[in-house]
C-alpha positions, 0 to 999 in steps of 0.5 A: 830837616826841620825839628817840627817834622814828625818821624812817627811811623805809620802803624798798620791798619787793624784787621778783621779776623772773625765774623759774628752773627750778633753782639753776644757771639762777638762778645764771646769771641772777644773774650777768647781773644782777651783771655790770650792777651789780644785786644779787639774791637767790633765794628758793623759790616758795611751796609748793616743797619740793624746792628745797634738795635737790640744787639741785633746784626752781625759784627766784624771782630778787629785786632791790631795787625801785629796780632792777626796771626796769633788771633787766627790761630787762637780762634781756629783752635776753638772751632768745632768740627761739625761732625764731632758730636761726642760732646753733645748731651744725649750722645 
């Protein structure tokens, strides 16, 4: 074996764990993950053209493959039941 060959292992590709309607929602999701120590980034979904204009457009939330399971668990714990209105003002 040559000393010039790389033995680097291939790391798995990052994975999508969430979808946000706009940049503000994406930043909130990233904040939740960041608070739990999970790095993330956003990317435009394919076919999206308005994402960079006035923070409009949807975003995919991407995390390292090794953090996928934990990220989904964290985000699931923050989802609300649409029928649960006890915490709404005036209820």
